Structures are given as structure tokens and as C-alpha cells.
N, C-alpha and C positions, 0 to 999 in steps of 0.2 A: 627301739620304737617298734620293731616287729613284735616283740614280746608284749608291749603295752598294747598294741592292737589286738593281739591274740587274747589277752586277758579281757579286753572290752567286747569280745565277740566278733572281732574282725578278722579272725583266722580265715585264710583264703585257700582255696583249692589250687590256685595258682597265684603268681604275683599280681595279676590283673583282675582277679575275680574276688568279690566280697562274699563271704559266707553269710547270706541272710538269715539262715537257720540259727546260726550262732548269735547274730544280733537279737533275733526274737527270743532266743533263750535268756540273753542278758536282761531284756526288758521284761520278760515274764517273771523272772526271779525277783526282779525289783519293782514289781507292780504295786506294792504297798507304797513305796516312795513316790512313785508317779502319781499314784492315787491321792497321796497326801498333798503333793504340790498342786495337782489339779484342783483338789478340793479347797486349798487355800486361795488359789486364783479365783475360783468361782465365789468364795466367800467375800474376798476383797471386792470383786466386781459387783456382788450383791450389795456390799456396804455402799459402794459408790452410787449404784443405780437407785437403790431405795432410801439412802440416808443423805449422802453427800451431795449428789447431783440435784441441781435445781430444775424443775420441770419447765419446759418451754413449749409454747403453743405456736403453731403456723396457720396463718390465714392467707388466702390467695385471692386476688382480684384479677379479672381477665379483661384485657383490652385488645380491641381489633383495630389495626391500621387501614384506613380506607384510602387506598391509592387512587389517585385521579390524574388524568392528563392535563387538566387545566384547574385553576383555582377559582374561576368564575367566568361569566359569559364575557368574551372579549378581553379578558385580562391576561392572556398568555404571556404578553410582553411586559407586564407590569409585576405580577406575583408569581413566585415559583410554585411548582406542583410536585407533590410527593409521588414517587414511583415504587415499584415493588421489587427493585433489585436488591442484592445482598447488602450493598454499601448503605442503602436507605434503612434497611431493617436494622443493621448493626448500629448505625447513628441513632436510631430511635431507642435502642437498648441503652445506649450511653446516655441519652437525655434523660431517661427514666431514673437513672442512677447518679445524675448529675448533683453536685453539691448545691447548686442554685435552687434546683426544684426540691431537693430534700430540706434545704434551708427554710423554704416556704412551708414545708410540713411541720418543721420544729416550731415555726412561728404560729401556725394554724392551731396546733394541738398543745402549745405551751409545753414542749417536752423538756425545756430547761429546768422545770420543776419536778421532773420524773427522776428519782434516784437511779433508775436502771440505765438512763442515758447521761445523767450528770452525776459523775462519780464523786463530785465534791459534796453531794448530799448524802452519801453513804458514810457509815461508821468506818473510820480508818483501820486497816488490818494491822495485824501484829507487827509486820515488818516496817510499815509506815510509822506506827507509834513508837517503835524502838529507834528508828532513824530520827524521828523529831526529838525523842528524849536524848538521844546521844548528841545530836548537833544543836539542840535548842532552837531549831528551825520552826516556823509557823506555816501554816497553810497559806500559799500564795494567792493573793486576790486577783480574780480574773476581770477584766473589762468586759462589758456586754458583748462586744464584737468577738472577743477571743472565746468567751463562754459559748457563744452561739456556734462558733466553728468547732469547738470541742464536742458539743452535743450533736452537731451534724455528722462529725466524723464517727461518733458512737453509733448513730442512727444507720449510717452507711454499712456498718458491720451487720445489722439485722435485716438488711434488704437483699433479696436475690431476684433478679429479672431474668426470665428465660423465654426465648422465641421457640414457639411450638414448631417442630420441623416441618418444612415444606408448607408453611402458612404465614399469614400476617398477624398471627395472634400472639400476644405477650401475656405471661403469667407473672404477676408481681406478688411475690411471697414475702411476708413479714413474720418474723419470729421473735416473740417476746415471751416474758414470763406471765403474761396475762392473755387470756383468749379474746376478751373484749378489746383490749388494747391492740392486739395484732390486727383484728378485723378493722378496727377504727383507723388505724394507720394506712392499712392496704387500701381501703376505700378513699381515704383522703389524698394519697399519693395518685391514685387513678384519676380522681376528680380535678386535682391541680394539674395533672398532666394534660387533661382536656382543656382546662381553662388556659393553661400556658400556650397551647396550640392556638386557641382563639385570640388571645392576647397578641401573639406574634403575627397572626394574620391581620388583626385590627391596626397594630402598629405599621405593618407593611402597607396596608391600604392607606392610612393616614399619610405615611410618607410619600406614596404614590400619588395621592390626590394633591399634596402640596407641590410635588415636582411637575405634575401635569398642569396645575394652575399657572405656574410659572411659565411653562412651555407654551401654553395657549396665549398668555399675554405677549410673550416673546414673538410667536409666530403670527399673531394678529398685527403686531407693529410691523413686522417684516412684510406682510402681505400689503398693508396700507401704503408702506413706502414704495413697494414695487408698482402698485396701482397708479399712485400719484406720479411716478416716473413715466408710466405709459401715456398717461393723459398729457402730461407736460410735452412729451416728445411729439405727440399727435398735433398739438397746437403750433408747433414750430415747423412742420413739414407740410408739403403740398400733396403728398401721397394720401390719396383717399382710402384706397383699398387695393387688394391684389388684382381686381379686374381691370381698374384703370391702368395699372402697370402692364397688364397683359395687353390691353388695347394699344398702348404705346409701343409695346414690342411688335404687334402686328403692323403698326404704321411704319416702323423702321425696316422691317423686312420688305414691305411693299415699296418703300423708298429705294432700297438696294436693288430690288428687281427692276425698277424703272431705270435706274442708273446703269445696270447691266444691259438693259434693252438699248438705251441711248448709245452706249459705247459700242454695241454690236452694229447699230445703224451708222455710226461714224466710220466703222471699219468697212462697211459696205459701200458708203460714199467715196471713201479713199480708194477703193478698188475701182470704182466707176470713173473717177476723176483720172485715174492712171490709165485707163483704156482710152480716154478722150484726150489725152495730152496732144496728140497730133492734130486734132481739130480744135483749134483754140476757141473758137466761137461756141462750139458745142459743149465745152466744158465749163462755161460760165454758170450755167443755171445749177449743176451739182454742187459747184463750190459755194454758191449762195446757200444752197440747202445744208451744206455741211456746216457752214458757219452758224446758221441758226440752230442746228441740232446740238453743236458743240456748246453754244450758250446755254441751251436747256440742261444738258448734262451737267455743266459747271455749276448751274444753280441748284440742281438736285444734289450734287456732291456737298455743296456748302450747306444745304438743308439737312443732309444726312448727318454731317459732323455736329451740327447743332442738337439734332435729335439724339445722337449717341451720348453726347454729354448729358443731356437731360436725362436719358434712360439710366445711365450709370449712376447719376446722383440719386435718382428715385429708387433704383434697386438697393444701393446701400442703405438709404434710409429705411426702406421696407425691411431689409434683413435685421437692421438694428431694432426696429419696432417689433418684429416678430420675436426676436430675443427677449425684449422687454416683456412682451405678452406672456411668453413661456415662463419667464421668471415669476411673474405675477400669478400665473395659474398655478405654478408649483407651490408658491407660498400660501396660496388660497387652500389647495388640497392639503398641505401639511397642517394648516390652522384648522381645517375642518376635521382632520383625523385626530389631533389632539384634543379638540373640543369634544368629539364623540367619546374618546377614551376617558376623559375628565367626567363626563356625565355617567358613563358606566361604572367608573371606580367610586363615584360618589353614591351611586345606587347600591354598590356592593357592601358598603360600610354597614348597612343595615340588615344584610342577609349572609354575613360570614358564617362559615361552618368549619368545625374543627376537622382535622385530617384523621381522627381516630374517634372510637365510641367504646363505651363500657359494655362488654358483653354479659359480664357477670360480677355482681358485687361480692365482696368477701362474706363467707359464712363463719360465724363464731365457731371455733373448733370445740369438739366435745371431749377430745382426748389430747394428751400431751404428745407432741412430735418427738421430743426427746426428753429424758433419755430412753431409748428403746431397751427397755429392761431385759426382755427375752433375748435380744440380740447380744446385749452386753454379757449376759450370762453364757450364751453359747460361745461368744468370742473369748470370754475369760476362761471357759473350760478348754477350748482349743489352744489358748496360749499356755494355760497351766500344763496341759498335756505335752506341748512341745518343750516347755522348760523342764518338766519332769524328765522327759526322754533325753533331752540334751544334758541334763544334770547326771543322769545314770551313766549315759555314754561317756561323758567327760570325766566322771569319777572313775569309771573303769579304765579309761585310757591313761589317766594321770596316776592311777594307784601305783604306788612304788613300794608297797609292803607285802610281805608273804601272807597269802590267805589260804592256802591249801597245800597239801602233800604234793599234789601234781605240779603246782607252780614251783615248789621248792626243789623237786627232783629235776624239772625241766631246766631251772636256773643254774643248778650245780652239777647235774649229771651224776649225782649220788643218790643212793637209796636213803628214804626216809624211814627209820625203823619204827616210829610210832608218833602219833599226834596226841598229845596229853590234854585233856580239858582242863579248864581253870578249876583248881581245887578250892572248895569253899573254906573260909577261915579269915578272920580279920588279922590274925598274927601268924607268924611262921610256925610257932608251937601248935596252934589250932589246925594248921594245915596238915602236919604229921598225925596229929590225933585224929583227924577226919579219916585219913587213909586207914589207920589202925582200927577205928571203929566201923568203917565201911569198906571191908575188903572185896565186897561185889559191886561197888560203885563204878561209874564210868571212869573216873581218874584212876582207881586202883587197877581196872582191867587194862587201861592204856599202859601204865607202868608194867604191869605183867606181860604185855606184848612186847615191850622193850627188853625186859629180862629174858623172854623167850628168844627173841631175835638174837640177843647176845650169846646165850648159852647153846643154842642150836643153830648157829650160823654154819655156812657151808665150809668154813675153814676146818681143817683137820683138828687143830688146837684152838679151842675157844679162848678169846682173851680173858686174862685173869687180873692184869693191872690196866685200869683204864683211867684216863684223865678226862674230866669234863670241862668243856670251855664254851665260850660264846664269842659273838663279835664285839658286843659293847656290854656294860653292866646292866642288871636288871632284867635279863632275859630268862631267868629261872633255871640256870645251871646248878645252882646250889640246892634248890628245891628238887631238881630232878636227881641229883646225887643222893640226897637224903631219902627220897621216895624210893629209889632204886635199892638202896642198902636196906630199907625196911622191908621191901618185897623179897629180897634175897634172904634176909634173915628169917622171915616167915617160912621160907622154903626149907630152912634148916641148914643153910650155907653159913659158914664162918666168914664174916665180912669185916674188913677194915677200911674206915673211911679217914682219908688224910686231908687236912685243910691246907691246901697249897697256896691259897690267897692270903698270905700273911700280912698283906697291906690293909685289907678291909676286915678279915676274920668275922665273916657272917655266919659261920657254922654253929657257933654257940647259941644264936637266936632260936635254933630249932630244938634246943635240949634245955635241961634245967640249968639254972645258973651255976650251980655247984660242980657241974661237969667240967667246967674249964679251969678249976682250981688245980695248981700243980704245973709241971713243965709241959712243953709242947714240941712242935716239929723243930724249932730253932734250937732247943736244947739238945735235941738228938743229933742234929747235924753239927753242932758245936762240941759233941762229945761228952755233954754234961749228963745225959740220961740214955738209957737203952730204949728200944722200942717197947719191950714189955713194961718198962717203968712209966713211959709216957703214954701208952694206950689207955684210954678210959672207957670202960663199958657203959654203953647208953641203952637204956631199955628199948627194945624193938629195933635198934639200929646196929647192934654188934658193938664193935670197938671203934673208938674215934680218937685220932691224934689231932688235937686243936692247934691252931696257929697262935704264935705269941710274938711279942715285939722283939725286934733285933735292930741293932745299929748298923748291921751290915746289910747292903743292898740285896733284896730278895733273889734277883737274877743271879748275883755272885754266890749267894748262900746255896741255891739249888744246883749250882755248877760244881760243888764240891763232891769228891768221891763218896763221901759219907751218904749222900742221898742214893746213889746207886746201890750201896751196901744196905741201906734201909729197906729199899724196895726188894732186894734179894731175900732178905730176912722175912719180909711181909709176904712175899710170894710163897715161901716155904711154910709160912705159919697159917695162911689164911686161903680160903677158897677163892675169894674176890677181894681185890683192892681197888678203891674208887678214890681218886685224887680230885678235889674241887680247886680248879686253877683260876687265875684271873682272865679277864677278857683278852682276846688276841690283839684288838686295836688299841688297848689301853696300855699295856706293858709287855715286855718280851718274856715273862716268866714262863708262860705256856710253852713256848718254843724250846726252852731248856728242859723243863719238866718232862714233856711228851717224848723227848729223846730216850728216856729210860722206861717207857710204858709200852704195852702191846698195841696200843691204839688210842685214838681220841674220839670221844663222843661229842659231837658239836650240836649245841642247843640254839634254837632260833625261836624267838618269841612271835606267836602269831599276831598279824595285823599291827606290828610294832617295828620289827627290825626291817631296815630298807634293803633292797636288793644289792645296792652298792656296797653296804656294810658287809653283807654276807659274802659277796664276791671277793671283796678285798681281804677279809679274814682268811677264806679258804685259800686264796692265791698265796698269802704269806706262809700258811702252813704247807701248801703243796710245794712251795719254792724250796723248802727244807726237806722235802720227801718224807714228811712225817705221816704215819699210817692214820687214816681216818676211817673208823669203823662204820660210821653212818650219822645221820641227823636225827634230831628230835624237834618236832614242832610243839612248842610249849604254850601253855596259857590259852589254849583254844576255847573260844566261846561258841557252844553249839548253836545258840540263837544267831549269832553272827554268821556262822557258816550257812545257815538257812537263808539269812538275808542276802548274802552275796551268791546264793545258788550253788554252794558246794556240797550240799548234803550234810551230813553229820551224824553224830550219835543219835540225836533225837529222831532222825528219820527212819531208823530201823533197829535201834538196839534198846529203846526204853524198856521193853519188858524183861530184858536180861540183866539190867543193872538194878541193884538194890541198895539204897542208902538207909540211914538211920531214920525211923519213921515211915519208911515205905518198904513193907515186906512183901508186896506182891510179887509174884514169880513170872 
């Protein structure tokens, strides 16, 4: 993962720091890809904005809520009053979006006949037609009520009501495909909202009037009953009024005072009689006076008792009468109150006002509210850029193929001796012919670099017997072997090319068909031919020992001592021996062949071979301690190198490479 991040430009100065400069380099070298993706996104956005999207128009009607503390004079207890608190404002927003009110708009404007709101009037889409065709179903018939509900639901999607912050103003916005229709619906909704408020107040007033009428009748009957009860009670009692009862009370108090005086006089006479007891004749007159006073006091007591009974009776009757009078007065006041409210409510029915008013009617829009073409293009460009950047970074992170010499060296820890550009030619023969005709071309120079690296390596004894292999088939090892032999031959070296891949035998496709006639490597190893007899001279390549069929397993065949003897003879007779071997991960042949060579030249195909394949193949070779001379990056595409930002031949060497038809120096 660390290598993947490093490839993507996420190499870090430390484990926790991202190298932004590396990221910018990755994006910079892939700017064409990002630009293409962004351009495609803008193109698709433009197609949607200018072709596919249906223009819609928004019209807005403005309504203001008139909050009042009372709904009418004297009607506070009858009708409710709208206030300016948040709950009232939010409630009115919901009323404006209510299905009941929108249903009235549908009826008023006959929106059930508008295809924009009644989808059943539209042509069925492709999916609907396919479904109907497969199932044989028909369009279900809607009842008028269900159709109205569906149209109302559709209209609800086109309505947006907004309360202007810190105010009692509502904006009713309608968005449709027609500017006139949007304005008409917005104005109709505002008007019906006002009418709905008036109707609500009228209905409330009507209900209040009916209720008050019943209350007036009930209270009148109650008052008349209470008044009749007062009159009836008055006719049955002797109490005239409160003054008469007060006079009786004064008489009673006077009577009690006289009784107290008489009793005091009796006590005085009793004392006088007691003093005159010794003089019997002198005491007669006080005794007679006492008897007279006692009779008077007794008479007063009897009169006081009668007067108390009469006073208590009249007090009770007066209390009861006062209660009856109060009840009658209360019934009268309540009756008069409801009668007054009834008159006020009846008068209010003719002067009801709505709780809102229209501040501004909808203006027919002159331009579409959507799609906002410029915004869509800007957002499409931004989305395209993000997708492009994401694609580039993800591609770099997920890339698992070798794309540069540096990557290959970093992955393997070994030197890359050369990176060979893709050699033009539809066939293998044309490939070799191209190198022969264009010795100063970029591919020829790359092979020359490989030759130089082999001949002038730091080793005291340059390798003379080299096996060429790869991880998997198709990586260009045979092409590299043939090209290297052609380059060495052109230098004057005596070269022998041995086809060690007797299973596939691809070497003959680079030469004339007649070159393969006769024996090959199998006949030599089986002792049927000598090296001199089997080697075939091929123009421009030196001598070639081709592969041939054998019933013996190839690995067993090359394990024979005859193979070591062959290489010893070849090393004595030639300056350079190149052995084209099978891929490492395919068969074990190369592990046996390489035991007898000076080293292995490992070929990796650019942007094709995976890192795992290279690592596994080299691991198998290293586990046997086989000498690896170096690596070759084959089939490199210079344009691809530029695309991935790794430079390449075209960035600095075009003036030095000469191909057929291009003789500029």
C-alpha cells in the first residue's frame, strides 16, 4: 500500500505528512484526463440544461397577516382573534399548504384537465408502456374524488410557502411550466386563502348567533321565572320592606329596655321592703307598689316574647325575599348581557373582515426559474473536476503494473539495464526488419544501451552465456533476445541464439520459414546432431539453434549433461550465447537452464506485467541463488510515459533518433 500511495503522489516526508507537491505533480501530468472528464461533465450538464430539462417558471404572491386582539366590538368571548406569536404564524403557513385549500384551487382553475397536474393525461412513458405490454394491464380508472386527491397532491409539489423572517408576511411561490399558469395559481391561492378566512369568520359568527339566540331565550325564561317567584312570595308575606322590619326591631329593643327598667325597679322595692320588715305597717305600701310593678314587668315580658316571634318570622321571610330578588336580578343581568351580545354578533355578520390581506399579486415571470443553466454548467464543471481528480488519484493508487524504470528498480531492488520502446511492426519479422532498417531509431538505441550495459558492466568478466526470461508469456523476452543478437552481430560479434523454449518455439516466427528445417536443440541433447550441424545461420542474427518437438519433458531434457556440454562448446565458439527460455511462472525450465549460464536477463513488459508477478518470479529465481544480470523494461509506449508523467524518449531524444522516412539530425 505504501508503494501504491507513492505511485499516486502520496509519498510522504514522514508517516503522517502527505507530500502535496507530489499530488500536484500527479494531477499536472494527468491534466488532459481531468480536462476530458470535466469537459464531458460540462457537456452532459449542458445537454440536460439546454435540451432535456423542462423550463419552469416561478410566480410569487405576497400576503400579510393582520393580527388583532379581538375579532369585533364586544365579541372577544364569542370569536377567536389571531395573534403574532410563532405558533400562529406557523399555523397559517400550514393552512396555506393544506389539502383543503389546494383542493379548492384545483376546483377553481379546473387543474384536473391540466396534464402537468393530471399525469393520466400525459403520454405514458417507455417503462409504463413496457409494463402494460408485458402484463396486459390497462390504465386504472379513477373516481372523481380520487382524481381530485391525486391532482391536489401533484399541486402540493409545486407550492412553496415562506414566512419572511421577523414579519407577518407570507410569500406564496408557485412553480409550473407556464409563467401565466404560475401567476394565476399563486393569485388564486392567495384569494381563496382570504376568502377562507372570511368564510371561517362568517361560519363562526353564524354559530355564535345561533348559540346566543338560544342563550337569550333560556335566560329570559329563567329571569321571568325568578321574577314571578318574587311576586308570589311578596303576596304571601306581611313584610312590606326593610324599613318596617327595622321599626319592629326598634320596638323590640325599646320593649327590652322597659323590661330591664321594671326589673331594676323590682329589685329596688325588694330592698326597701327588706329594710321595713321590722315596721310591718310601714312595709305595706312598698309591697303594693312592688306587686303593681311586677304585673307590669310580666306584661312587658309576655309582649316581648310575642314581638320576638313576630320579628324572627318577618326576618326569615325578608331574607328569603332578598335571595329571590337577587336571583331575579342576576337572571335579568345575564339575560341583558346575552341580549346585548346577540345584537353585536348579528351586526358583526355584515362587517366581517379577514385576518389577512394581499400585499402583492403575482407578476408573470419573464424568465425561467429553472433550470439555472449557468449554475448547472458551473456545478457540472466542478463535479467533472472532482471526478477527474478522483479518477486520476484512484487510478494511480490502484495501478498495479510497472510504468517506469524507477518503479521497477524500487520494486525489485535491481538495476534496469534498459527500457525498450515498442518496436513498430505488425509481425515479428517486421519488428526485426525495422531494427535493421532503422539502426538510429529509439528502439535500436535502447537495445544498444542494453548491449553496452552487458558488455561494459562493472564485472571483471562480462557475461557471455545469457538466458532471457520473464514472469509470464507475452512480455517480449524473445523479441529482446532477437534484437540483442541483431545488435551484437552488427557490432561484429559472433552470436549464437538458442531456443530454450521448446514448448512454444516462437523463435522461428522472427526468421524465414526455411531457417527451421533440419534438427534443433532436442537432437543435440539427444546426441543425434552436433552443435555445428544444428546451428543455422540467419541473416543479421548470427547462428540460431531452433527448438524442436520432443516426447521428453523439457525440464528433464535440459537437465542432461549434454546441455552443459553444448554451452561449453558454444562459449568456446561464440562471443555471445543468448538462450530464449520459457517464463518463470509458467514452467520450471528456466530454473534448470539458468544453472548453466552466466546470468539471467529478466524482461518486464511495460504497463502490463503486475508487480506481484515480477516479485514472485524473481523470488523463485533468487531462492535458487541464480545470478540475475539485470532487468529490461520492454514494449514501452513513449506517449504513455508522457501520459503517466514519467517523461520518455519523446521528451528529450527526438532529435537524436532517426527512423525510415525521417532523416532529420
